N, C-alpha and C positions, 0 to 999 in steps of 0.2 A: 572598397568592395562592399562593406556593410551599407554605406550610403546608397550605392547603386541598387542593392536589393530592396531597400526601403522605398526608393523612387519607383522601382518596378511594381512593388506591392501597392503603392499609392495609385499608380496609373491603372492597375487592374481593378482596384476598388472603385475608382471614378468611372471606369468603363461599365462595371456592373450596375452602379447607381443610375447611370445614363440609360442603360437598357431597360431597367425596371421602370424608370420614369416614362420612357416611350411606350412600354407595354400598358401602363395604366392609362395613358392618353388614348391609346387605341381602344381600350375597353370603354372609356367614357364616350367615345365617338359611336361605338356600337350600341350604346344605351339608347340613342335616338331611334334606332331601328327596331326596338322591342314593340311588338304588337300585343294587344290583349286578346285572350281567347274569347270567342263569341259563344254564348250558351243558347242553345235551341232545344226544344222538346221534340223527341222522336225524329231526329234528323236522319235522313237516308242519303248515303253517298251515291254518286252516279257510278262508282266503281272504276272510273277512268282516272288513273293517277297521273300519268305523263311525267313521272319523276321516279327516281330510285332513292330510297332512304339508305344512307350508308352508316349512320349512327344516330342514336338519340340518348339524351341524358337529362336528368333534372338536377338543377342546382338551386336550392332554396325554393323560390316560387317561380322559377323560370324553366321552361322546357326548351332545350336546344335540339334542333333537328338539322343534321347535315344531309344535304341532298345533291343529286346530280340530275340534270335535265338537259334536253337539247333545245337550242334556240340561238339567240345572239343578234337577231335583227329587230326585235320589238321587245318592249319591257314586259316582264312576267310579274304577276302578283300572286301572293299566297295568303291564305287565311286559315286559322285554326278554329274549327267548329267543335264545341263540346256538346254532347247529348246530355240533357239534364235528367234523362232516365237512368235510374240506378238498377244494376243487375245484382240481385242478392247472392252473395257468396262470401267467402272469408279470405281476403278482404273483399269489400264490395267493389264492383267494377262499373266503369262507364266507358263509352266509346268516344273517341275524339278523332276528327278527320282533318287532314290537311287538304285544303281545296286550292287547286292550281288553275290560274287563268293565264293562258299563253297568248291571248290577244291575236290569234291567227298566225303566230310565228312558226313558219315552216323551215327555218334554218336549222342546221345540224351541228353547230358548235356545241361541244360538251361544256356545260356550265356547272361549276361546283359552288355551292352556297350554303352558308349557315343561317338558319332562321331561328330567331329567339322569340318566344312567346311568354307573356306574363300569364300564368295559369292560376293566380290567386283566387279568381272567381269560383274555382272548384271548391273552395272552402264553404261556399254557400250551400253545398249539398249536405253539409253537416255529417260527414263520415271521414274518419281518419284512421288508417290510411285508405287510399283509393287506388285501385289498380286501373291504369289507363290502357285501353286497347287502341293503339294508333293505327287507323286504317285497317283494323282487324289483322294486321301483320306483325306489329311490334307491341310488346307488352312491357310496361314499367310501372313502378309503384311510386305514387306521390304521397309522401308523409310530411305534414307541415306542423309547425310549432304554434 
């Protein structure tokens, strides 16, 4: 009976280790999809989003944006544009915009996607922390080390 319990615990441990290894492999594959924020002065958004932001978060120097958009027939591309203009407040603010190119895709499949952007270039603004206004709809604070 005791040996059977030890075997079951060992199998459970091996299963957990295998799952963790798979999870780390997935994260490494996602690292290839990380884009850098583009910094432009006085950038003006077109105001046409074409997507719905379901969640945003900052982990270290990466901004993760979960979105839903319609498509499915042609590839879509996304860019993150940072406005290098600083809005004086406490903390200081800057606007960032997610730019969506649908390449004329008129299909209506609901696509869910996580976009990850390296936002470390915002450190060049020399303010810490910085409040980010994403598409003037979502606000979050970037504090770096």
